[in-house]
N, C-alpha and C positions, 0 to 999 in steps of 0.2 A: 156327318162325320168330322170331316175336313174343317168344317168352322169349329167344331168343338175344341178340337186338337189345338187351333190356333189361339183358340179363347184361353185354353189351359195355358198354354206357351205363355203367353201375355202374364196370366194370373202368376205362375211359378215366379217369373223375374219381380213382379211386384209384392211379393207375398212377405210379409211378416217375419221376424225370428232368423235375421240374417246374422251369421258370425262378422268378427270387425275384422275388414280390411282398409288398411290405410294405403294411399298414394302419394308419393314424395316424388317433385321434379328435381330436375336437376338445378334449375335457376327458375324465380318464378318474383317479380316480373321479368323478362326478358326482351333482349333488342333484336328489334328484324335483322333478320339474315343469321341469328345464331341458331344451333343445334341444340334441342332440347330433348331431357330422356326424362321418361314419367317410370318409377320404379314402384312395384308392389311388395309393401314389407313383409308379407306373410308369405310361407314356404309350404304352405298346404296345399298339395294338387287341386287345381281346380280341373274337371274333366270337363264340362261344358262351361262356355263362357264368352260372353260379347264385348268389345270395344265401343265406345259411343260417342261421337263430337256433335253437342246438341241434340239434335233427334235421329242422326244418322250412323249408321252402322260403318264402323273400320273394318274390325277384323271381328270372326266368328272361328269357335274351335271345338272340335268332340274330341278328347282323347288327342292323339299327336297331328290330327289333319287340322288343317288351319287354312280359312276361305276369307277374301278381302270383300267387303260390303261397298253400299252405292256410296257411301260415303267417304271412302277412301282418297287419299290423296297422294300425289306423285312423290315418291321418296320415303312415305311414310313405312315405318318398319315396326315387325313384331316379333320378340322372342319366345317361341311357347316353352321355353324351359324354364324361364324368369317372369314371364307374362309381361315384361317389359315393353312398353311404347316409346319409340324414336321417332321425333318429328326434325326433320332438316331444313333448314334455311327458314324460318318461321316468317310469314307475314303478319300484317294486322288482322287478315281474315282468318288467323289461326287462335286467335283471343275467343275462349269461349269456355264452355262446361264442357270438360272430359270425365266419362263414368266408365267403370269397369263393372258388368253385370256377370256374376257366376252363378250359374243354375245348379250346379253341384260340386262341393256343396253349396248353398245357398248364400251369397254375399253381396253387398252393393256398397262401391267406394267412388266419389266424385272428387273432382278437383276443377276450380275455374283457372286457366292459363290465360296472364294479362300481356299481351305483346304490345310493346311500345316502339315510338321513333328516337333516337336520341337526338341530343340537342343537337342543332346545327346553325348556318346562317348567322350568329350572333355579331351583332354590331352595336357600338354604343360610341356618342358623340356628347360635346359638352357646348352650350350654346355660347360661349367666351371664356379666355382665358387670362387675360388681361384686367386685373381689377383693383378698385382701391378700398383699402379697409374700411369697415363701417358702412360706406356708401354704395354698395354694390350688390346684387344677388346674382346666384349662377344657380342653372339648371344642366343637370347630367341624363340624358335618355338611352335605354337600352331597349334593344330587341332581337328577338331568334325564333328559330323554327322548333317543332318537336313534340310530342305529346307524353304526359301533361308538363308544365313549366313551372319553374319557381325562380323568382329574381330576388338577389340581395346584393348588396353594395359593401366595397371595403376601402378603408382609408388607412394606408400601409397594412398593418397586420392586424388591425382594428375591425369589427364589423358594424356598418353603421345602421346605428338604430333612430327612429323618428322621436323627436321632442325639442324644446324650446326654438332655436334656428334653422332644425333640420326638419324637412317635411319629406314622404315617401308617397307617391299616388301612384295610381292607375297599376295596381298590385305589385308596386316594388319598383316599376319599369322607367319611372319617372323619381328622380335625387335632387332635392332642392335648396340652398343653402340662403339665408336670408342673412344680409347685413355680413359679409365674408370677414373673418378674420386673419390675420398673419399667422395662424397654424391652420391654417384650412388647405394648405398649397399640396396636399395629397402626398404621394401619388393616390389615384382612386382608379377601383376597375370593376365591371359590371360581373357577377357569377351567376350565370343561369345552371340549374339541375332538374332532373327527374328523377324517378326510382331505377333508371339504368345507366345513367351518363351525367357528367358535369362539364362547365367549359368556363373559361374566362375570358374577358375581353381584355385589351391591350391595355396599360395603364395610362391614366392622362394627369397632366400636372397643371395645377392654376400660377400665375404669376400675379402673388397680389402686394401693392405698393402700399407703406405704412410709413408712420412716423412723419417728422422725429419725434422722440419720446424718451424718457429717461435721460434727458442731458445731464451730463456729469462733467465737471473739471476739477483735475487731479494737479497738484503741481509736484515738482520732484527737485529737490528734495522737499517733503512734506514738513513744514514747521511750523509755529504760531508767530513767532518774528525772526526775521532774517538779519544777518549781520552785512554791512555795508559791504559792497564788494564781492556778493553772494552772486551766484549763476543760478537763476531760478527758471526752469523750464515749465510752463502751462499746458496741461493737453486735455483737449475737450473731445467728448465721444457721445454718441449718439445712437438708439437704436433706430433705423430707417432703413427703407427699401424704396428707391435706390440710394444710395448713399448719400448723407446731407451734404451741403456746404455749408463752411464755419466763416465769420468775421469776429474780430474783436473790438471791445472800446474800453477806455479808460475815464472813470469817473464820470460816464455816461458820454463820452466822448469816441468819436468812430478814431480809431488806429491805423486805418489803412492797411491793415495784417488781415491777410486771409489763409485759411486752411486749420487743421485741427490743433496745432501746437503754435505756440508764443512764446521766446526766450528771451529773459530779462538778464542784461550782463552788464557788468562795472556798476551795480546798484550801490543808488545812494539814501540818504534818510529823506530827501525830498521826492523818492519815486513810489511812497507808501500810499495806499489807495484801494480803490475797487477796479476789478478785473474784470470785464464780461465778456462770454462767448455767446453768440446768437448764431444757430442751426437752423437750415432753409432746406426743405423738400420739393422739388422743381416737379413732380408729379402729382403730390397730395396738394399741395399749395399752403402747406403748413409752416410755421416755423415758432422757435421757443428758444429763449433765453436762459442764463443762470450767472450768476456774479460770485466771486472770489474774494477776501479782502487780503490784501499782502502787507505787512509790516515790517519796515526797515529800519534798521537800530546802528547808529557808529559806536564801534568798540570802545572800552577804556585804553588808554595809549601808556600811562605810567602811572605808578604807586610809590611812594618811598615814604621813611618814617624820618623825622627831624627832631633832636632835641630843643627843650628851652631850657640854657643854662647846665651848668655842672652837676651832677648827681653827687650830693654828701648825704651821708647817714645823718637821721635826725631830721632833716629838712625836705620842703616841699620840691615836687619835681614834674615837670610836663615834657610827654611826646605828641607830637602833631603828625597825622597822617595825609599827606598833601597827594590828590588824583586829579590827572588829566584824560579829562573825557566826561560822558555822563555818568551819574552816580546814582544807583537805586538805594544801596546799603552799603554799611563798612561794620567789618568786625574785627578784634585786636585779639592777638595770638600771643602766648608766651610758649617757649619750649614745642609750639605744635599746636598747643591745646586753648581752645577759646577762652577769653576771658569775660566772668561777669562782674558788675559792680559789689563792691562790700562797702565797710567803714574803713577801709586802707586807700581803695583806688575810685575813682569816679570817672564819666563819660560826659563830652560836652559839645556844643555844634555838632549836631548830628554823628555824634562817635566821633568826630574827625580829632577830638583831642582825647587824650588817656592822661588824668591829673593822679599822682602820688601825692597823698595828704599828708605823710611824714615816711621818708625812705629808711627802708631798711636794710641789712644785708641778702634776706631772703629775696629781695626784689630782684637780684642779680638775675640775668637770664638775657636770651636771644627775643627781642620783641619783634612782631610784622602786624601790619594791618592787610586785611583783603578787602577790596572794593569790588563790588558786580554791577550788573544790569542784567536786560533781558537775553543779551547777546554774547556777554564776555564777563569775565571774571578776571581779577589779576589780585596777586600778593606781593607786597613788597620784598626787599630783600632784608633780612634780619638786621637789626641796631641790636648791638651785644649792649646793654647795659649793664657799667660796674659800678656800685656804689662805693666812693671814697670814705675812708674812716682811720682812724689811729692817729699817735701809734699808740698800741693795746699790749700787754703783756712783754712787758721788754724784759730781755733776759741778757744776763753776759755769761760767757764760758770761756772756759780755757783752765792750763795746769795749775794746780794750786802748789805743786812742789816741782823745782827744776835745778838740774844741775849746773854746778859752778861752769862758767864757758859755752853753756848751752844758750839757746833763745826760746824763749816763752811766747805763743801764739795765743792772743784772746779774739773772741769772736762776741760780736752782739747782734740781737735778732729782734724784731717786733711784729706784730700784726699789724699791717699797714698798707691802705690803697690809695694814692701811689706809694713805691717803697720809701721807706724812711730815710734821713740823712744822720751819717752815725759821728760822734765825736769821742775820742778818749783824753782822760786826765790821771795823770799820777801824781800823788802830793800836794794836788791843787793847782797843777800846771798842764795846759793842752798839750798832749804831747803826738797824736795823730789823729786826722780825719779818714774816716770811711768804718766799715762794718768790722773788719779784720785789723787785728795790730800785732805786729812781730816785733819784739825786743830786739837789741844788740845783745852780743854775747853778755850774759849776766856774772855778776859779783855778788857777795853777801849782802852788799848795800842795798842791793836792788829787791830786798824783801819789802811786801807793803801791798796798798790798797790800788786795785786799778779800774776808774768808773768809765763807763760808756753813757752817752746822752743821743737818743733819738728823737728826729724833728722830720714833721710833716707839713712841707710847703703849700699845700691845698688846703687841708683843715687846721693849719695855723698851730697844732698841738705839738708837747714834746715829754718824754721821759725818760727815766733814769735807772741803770742797775751798774753792780759793782762785783769783784771777784780778788780774793787776797792771794799773794804768792808767797813762798818761801824756797831761798835758796840752797841745797847742800851739794857738797864734794861727794862723787860717786863710789863705791866698792869696785875694788879691782883685784888680781891676782891672789884666788882663793885657789889653796893644793890641799890634799888630805896625805898625811905620810905616816909611816910608821916606826922609823928610825930606824935601829939596828936590832930590831927582834924577830923572832920566828913564831908563829901561829900554831902553837902545837896541842894538841887535843887534851883539855883537861887541867891546862896552865892558863896565868893571868898574860892578858895583851892588851896595848894600847893604840888608838888611833889619833892624829893630833891636826886641826884644822887651822891655818894661817892663811891673813888677808890683808890688803891695804885701802885706806880711805876711810869714810866715816862709816864704821859698822856699827850697827844699833842691835843687830840679832843675828846669831847662828842657828840653823835648823840640820840636823843629822837625817839621812834618809838611808834606807836598804832597799835594794831592789824599785826604787824610783819611790816607796810609800816613807814617810815620816816615823822617825823611830822615836819611841818615847822609853824612858826609863824603867827598871824592873829590879829584881832581886840580886840578877848578875849582870845588869848593865847600869851603869850611872854618865853623868856629865859633871866636868868640872871645868874650872877656870872660865867663868861665863860662856859656858856651853864649847869651848874651843878644844877640849880635849873627851873623848869616850873610851869607856873603860869597859873591858872583858874581866869577870872572875867566878869562873874560870871560863875557858871556851870550849865549846859544843859544837858538834857537825851543824847542828841547826844554825850556827853564826856564819856560815858559809854565804855569800854573796857580794853585791856590787854596792859599794859605799860611798856615799857623797856627803859634802856639809854646802849648806848655802846660805851666804852673807849678805845681808842686806840693809838699808835704809829707807827713806821715804821716796828716795828719786828713782833707786835701782835695787838690783841685787844680783849675786852672780854665784853660779853653782860648780862647783869643782869636777875636774874629770873623775871619773868612776875609778876607786880602789878595790880590785879585786881581793877578797879574802878568802883563801883557801886553808882549812883548818888540816895539817897535817897529822895522819892516825895509822895504825895498823902495822902488820896483816892480821884483819880478824877473818873469822866464819871461811875457813879454807876448805874447798871442796873440788872432789875428782866426779867428771861425767863421762860414762862410757861405759861397752858391754862390758857385762860379767862372764859371757860366756862368747868365744872366738870360733871362728870356723878354720880349721886347717888348711893351709894355702892361702888364705885371704889375709888383706891388711886389717890392723884393728888400731883405732884413735881413742886417745884419751884428752880429756880437756880439763884444766885447773883452775881454778879462780879464787880470788881472796879479796876481801875490802880492804883498801889502802890507798893512801896518796902521799906520797907518788907512788905510781903503780909498784908493785913486788917484783921481784925478781923470783923465777921456778927453777927448781932442780928435781928429776925424775930417777925413782930407785927402783930396782925388781930384786924383791927378796935380801935388800941392803946394800945392792952393787948398784953403784949410781950406772944410769943408761941415758941420761939425754936432761936439754935444759929448754925453758921456754915453757909458755901456756899451755901449748899443745903437742903430744908425742905420738907420733906414728910410727908401727914398726910390723915386717911381714911374720905372720904366726907360722912358727915350726912346732913339731910335738912337743919340744921342750920350751915352750913360751910361756905356758902357765905358771902361775904364782901370786907373790903379793906386790903389789904394784903402789909407791907413796910418792906423792909429791909435796916439797917443802917450799912456802913463800917466805920472803925476807924483804925489809923495810931498811935501806941504808941510811935514813936520817932520824927514824925514830929507836932503829938500833934492835928491832923486834922480829921474830919469825913463828910459821906456824906449819903444822902437816896435816895431811889428809891420805888415805888409803882404799883400795877396793882390791879384791881376789878375782882372778879371770880364770875360767873353768873351758877347756878346749873339745871341741864337735868336729866330727865327719859330715859335710854338707850332703843332702838327699841329692838323688839322681835319678834318671831313666825310671818316669813313675808311667805305667800303662796299666788297661784295665782290659781283660780277656775273657771269655766265655768258655776256653778250652774246646772241647767238641760236640760240644751240647748245640741244642736246637732250642729255641725258645717256642714249645708249642701250647698253645690254650689250655689253662686249666690245668698245667703238669709243675713239677718241681724245676726250678731254673736258678744258677748261680751266677755270679759274676766274681773276679777276682783281683785285687790290686798289689802289683808288686813292684818294689823299688830300692835301689840300692842307695847306702849310706846308713847313718845314725838314724833309724825313723823313728820318733818318738810317738807321733799321734796321725791317725788316717780318718778323712772325713771324705763321707759321700757325696754327691751332687747330682741332681735331675734337672735339666732344662736350665742348668745355672744357680739352683735354689738349693740348700742344702738341704741333704735328706736325712728323716728321720724313720725310726720302726716303728708302722703303724699296718693295719688291715693285712696280715702274711706277709711283711717284709722284715728281716731279721739282720743283723749283722754277726760275724765270729770270727774267731780267731785276731783279735786285737783290731775288729773293724776291718781287716782285710777282707773278709767275703761278706758281698751283699747276695742274701738269699729270698729268693721268691719263692714263696711255700705252693701257690696256685696262683700261674701266672696269666693275668689278662690283658685285656685291650688296654685298658687305664694304665697300666704299667709302661706303654710304648713312650720313647722318647730320647734322649741326649743325656748318658751317664759318664761321670768324669769322678775319681778320685783324687782326693788332696793329700800328700804325704808331706809332714813335718815335723821340722825339730826345733832348740831355740836358736839355731843360726840359720835354718832356711825353710824353704817351703817348695811344693813342686805340685801341678796339677796336670793329671793326664790327657791325653788327647781323648776327644767323646766318641764313647761307646753309642751308635745309635741301635737301640733295641727295637727291632720291629717283631712283634708275637705271631707265630705263625696258626691259622686258625682254617676251620671251615671243611670241606663245604658245608654251607648252611643256607636255608629257605629255597632249595631248590626248586624251578619251576619250570612248565614246558607251556609254550603259547603256540597257538596253530588252531586251525579250523577243527569243528566235530564232526562236518558232514560235508562230503564232495561229492561230485558225478563219476560215474566212471569216464576213465580216457585223460582225466585233469590231473595235474601234478599238485603237489602240496607241499607247504613249506611249514618245517615247525622249528622252533626256538627254545634253546636251553638256556637258562642262567642260573647262577649260584652264587651266594656270598664267601671267597675264599682268598686266603695269601699262603702260598701264591696261588695263582689262577688255577682254578681245576681243569684236570683235562677231562671229556665227555664222551660218553659211547651211548649209541642207539639200540634200543631192540623192539622188534617188532614180536609180539607174545611169544616174548622168550628168546629169539631168535636175532642173532646182532646184526642190526643192516648198516651200521656206520659210525663214523666217529665225527667228533666235533662240534661246535656249539650249535652250529644249523644243519638240519636234515631234510632234505627234499627229495621226494619219494618218485619213483619213476611213473609213468602212464597209471593209473590206479584202475584196477579191477574189484570184480566183488569179493575176490578173498583179499583185499588190501585193507578190508574193514577189522577192526581191532584195538588191541592196546598196542598205544606205542610210547617206549619207557626211556627215560634219558637219566645215564646214570653219571654223578659227576664226582671225581676222585680226586684228592689232593696227597699226593705223593710225598710231602714232608709230615704232615700229621696222619696218613695213613688212612683216614677217613673216607668213607664215600656217601651218597645221598642221592635218592631216586625220586621222580617226578614223573607222571602219568597223564595220558590224554587218551579216550576212546574215540575212534574216529570211526562214521559209519558211511560207506560208499553206498549209493543209489543210482539207479539208471537213469540217466539223462533224457528229456524231452527233447525227440531230435526235429522235430517238424510239425508246426502248427497252421494250418490252412483253412478256409473259409470256403466251402462249396455251394453255390445255389443249386437248386432241384431244377432251374430250367436256363436256359440261355435266354430267353426273352422275358422280361418280368412286366406281364399286361396288368393295366391300371382294373381295378375292381375283382382281380382274382387272386385266389389263395398263393402264398409264396412262401417257400422255405429256404433259410440257409443253414447250413450245417459246419460244425465245427472239426475238424477231422485232425486229432492228435497222435502223434506216434510217439510211445512212451509213456512212461506212467505219470500220472499228475495227480494231484488234490483237488483241483477247484477250476472253475472254469468262469468268465464271464465277458460280458461282449461292452465293447465301444462304439458308438457312433460320432462320429467327427470329433475322436478324442475325447467324448465325452462318455461315461457310464450310459448303457442303454438301458432303461427299466420298462417295466412289462406296462402294456394300457389294454382298454378294453378291445383294441384291433391287434394289438402286439403281445403274445406270450411265449413263454419258454416252455422247453421240456424239463422235466424232474431233474433231469443231470444236466441243466443249462447248454448241453451239447447242439439243439437246434431251436433256432428263432423262428414264429411262423407268423406271417402278415395277414390276417384274414381276409381283409378285403384292400389291395395295394392301392395307395394315393401317391399324387405327386409331393405329398408332403412326407413321406419316406423317403424321397432321395437323399443319398448321402454317402459318407465313408464309412465302412463298416469293418471292424477287427475283432477278432476273438482271441482272449488273454487265457492261456493254459498256466497254471501254478503248481510247483511242487515247493517241499521243504526249503529249498535254496532260493528260488527266484523266478520270475514270471516271464514267460516266452510270448511275444505279440505276434499274432499272423501278419502276413503282407495285406494291405487294406482291400477291399472288394468296392467297387464303386458302383452303387446301385442309382440306376437311371430310370425311373418307371416309364413304360411304353404306351402311349394312349392317343386317342385322335383318330383322324380330325373331328373336331369339335368348331360350334359356333363360325361355320362357314358363312361367308357374305361377300358381295361384288360391293365395290366403289366405284364409282362413274364420275371420272375428271373431265368436265367440259372442255372443250376446245375445238381445234381443228388439226389432225382429225382428235376426236375423243378418246381415251383412256378407260379401259376398263380391267381392274385389279381385284383377283381373288384371294383372298386371305382366312388361313383356317388354324385353330390352336392345333399342335400335333407334336409328339417325341416320337421317333424322329421326326424333322420337317416332312410336311405334305407334297406331293407329287401332285403338279396341276396338270391339265389341258383343257379346251376349249371345244365345244359342240356348237355348231352355227344350224338353227332351224332343225333341231333333233339328229342331222345327220352327217354333218360336215366339220370334221376336227379342223378347228383354223389357228390352235397354238398349243404350245407345250411348254408355257413359262407362267408365271404367275399373274402378269400383265399382258395385255393385248390393244393393239391399234383397230381402231374401226373404220373402214375403208369408207370414202364419201357417197360412194356409189350404194352401199344398202339400201332398202326399201324401208318406208318407213314402217315401223312396229316390228323391225328385227328382233328374231328371240336368240339369246346366247347363254349357254349353258356353261357353267363351271364343276369341272369334276375333279374333287380334292382325294387322292390316297395315299392312305400311311403304308409305306413299304414294308413294314415289319406286320402291322395289325391287318392288313389286306383288306382293312375298312374303306368302303368309297363313300361318300357324301357329293351330291349335287345341290345346285342352286342355281334359278335362270334371272335373267333381266332381260326386261321388252325395251328397246332403244328405238326413240322416235325421232325421226327430221322433220324440216332442215333446222330447228333450234335446238337439237340434241337433248331435248328436255328428257327426263327420265322420269318412269312411273311403272310401279310394280304390277306386274298386270294377273296374279295370282286370283282373279276373279271368281268368285262363286256367289251365285242368287240364292237369296234366302230362303227361296224354297227348297234349293238343295239340302240347305243347312236343317231346313225341317223335317225332310224327307230321311235326313241321319236319325234325327231326333226321335222320329215317330217310334222305334222300339222301346225306349227309354219312357217315353210319354205314356204309352199304352199299358205299361208295369205301373206307372204312378196311377193309371185309373183303375 
């Protein structure tokens, strides 16, 4: 029977139809000495199962009983709750196949664990470090310990790959570079890695000698040709390691100059030639040379333009360019612009001569020649060419007439270069040399022809011109007079012009304008007499006569002609109405020359003289006022009159409203009163004249302003203006402000409040003057004023609150109401747990205890709304929260929120900390002398620990104890972990072996014991 059971047991393990189980290692491959955890991904309970390593059993379990197998290793742990296998400090021997066999339910999972040694003992070296470019080959070698190993090399940050001059041998351990170059200096390092670690060697550098190469010679400054006297710096450079040495040669001959630089100072043209730099490397034994040509040239030192002969218009002419120094080219310029050959000019002798075939005046100008070579250029000073010509266009100028006793001046001019020489001739005789001839004082005999001769001593040419002179006696003493006449309007009148000298012509002028004859004005006696027939006022003005001949003229002083007339158009200006008690002024005027004399008459009685008459008015000063104007030369007179009416002036103008009050939409009047002879009244509003419109009328000769239905648009400043013919007066402003209201009465305040609180109501209304306010609660007066604050509210305080606004001027009132509802307050909100100790995995209730009426309840967890789930439910009224199975995930701060119609009331927080444990009890061994055992368990609140030695002796009450050296081999220590609230106690044991303090779990159970436990199950399957 036992053989059958054993056969059946292994048949079940190996049978088909397994459900999927996967093993997940914490790391794989893994380094020697690391801890490895192999987890199971499936959470389905395994009732019966085995952990196997290769063919050995590590652990076996049945329900919650765990047994160690023959293959168990020291420190290997198994977690029955998760089926997790933990291997501490693995070695290479821990590599292999690990299998989880589940017998109920049937499943199998395997994993191969690969334990590797990390890389260590890394060494790297190079066979030589000082090399010559191209000539030498170098070998790098790398070695290390560990399993397995991969080798690679790096040059700087780049990975070395085989190919060309590079070889990798012996699995990458050897790295060879053939024919090294200057770019192979490194740094180089060896990298060794496996699946669990990576190491790098120290950096290795190569010292590679090369060159010289890329030899270069530069000149400073760099030019194709240098001017004599230049300082030239030659520099030589080459790519070389170590640094190259240099020496110099000139035209193939050594200069005994060493170093990378050579300086040429005070250079001359004979230093032109080839300069060679030779570079040498003392290590590579190589040398190279490079040559540079230096060309040195003397500069031009002087340039000048010289003429050949004198330049004469119409003749040939040459200019020569004389240059000191080597010349490559010559160019000619005129006015700064380069010249080209044409039919008038040509160039010869390599452009050194400029030839004019026939000079013209257009050839005038500054001429320069510009000479240049490779290192210099110079331009001559300008030669100013001026072509000699003339005389041409000879002209004589001067007076054609002159006065007896005066001198005449004659001038002669011609176009000529150089200036002409001049001679003057009169009646065939030479009288003067020079361009200007001034005569002696003239007589009548000096009249005649004067001739000028112009002569150019360079061109040898001459030319003549003449002018004719006539001599006159000048006009003097010109006067205008009227003899013994009087210029009277509408009578005849004459003016006479007298003068001395040769008078040829007389011209009359009026106001500076020449005068011509017409039907009233005529001239007689060779224009010396001016006749007016008859005189008119238009003849007034300044009269002059101008007497003249060919040499001069003279104008008389002005004769001021003023025609005598009048008086005409006599007029009086002044008021026709006068104010009694005031002065009156009259003005009289008449057209008259000389001015009229004036006399004043009131009702035929003479009262004054002069053009202006002023008097103070009394009640008998009214009547007929006459002004008489008279001219004592013409003997004529003229009169004018006006009638003066007297009035009393306006005073004491006032606007009043009597005993009225301006009330909105009612009749209202304003009255204007004044003293004096009031003829007219005008009303104004805000400074603008007022006219009847829209319910505004006037009565009683405009003295009363009537508002039929006064409104707010009628407000403003009102004035009345009372006036008559002699005065007007404006009243002070009456400020009309219309009384109105109350309108739009409103009440503001809450419509709901809690018992015991105070409520403030505000009342407003539009009114002038401001309204008076009264407050009523359900028809009972409770206060006055625009603001009403209630006493502490009770339920009886609910109801209508009415504000009455009253205007004591308009006699009107207006009401507004608000309905207040008083509710009971929420007094307290508390969270009550159903027990003081919330144990994990148990049902748990939180109750919201509210004192006072409320509308809704809701819950908060950590200040966030708490929502129902499959484990957390709420009662129908939300007053109770039920946790079906408490978990540590339910930890947090819980609050209940009760709300009424006014606001939310939040409870004090209840802090939930779920009580559990102890769980996952384990013993950790810290090797050493003495070794330390530490017991750890997951628990809330923290577990309380004590230790038992060999099942009977308590040896510690802390989580850690130190083991005494005297303990025997195989000592058994048990850790007891207890939760002080749950009273749950959990045990675990550890067997400690000495002298090396190696640790192994000794919960050993034979396979036969496991089979014995499985017999009932196996018999069921049978």
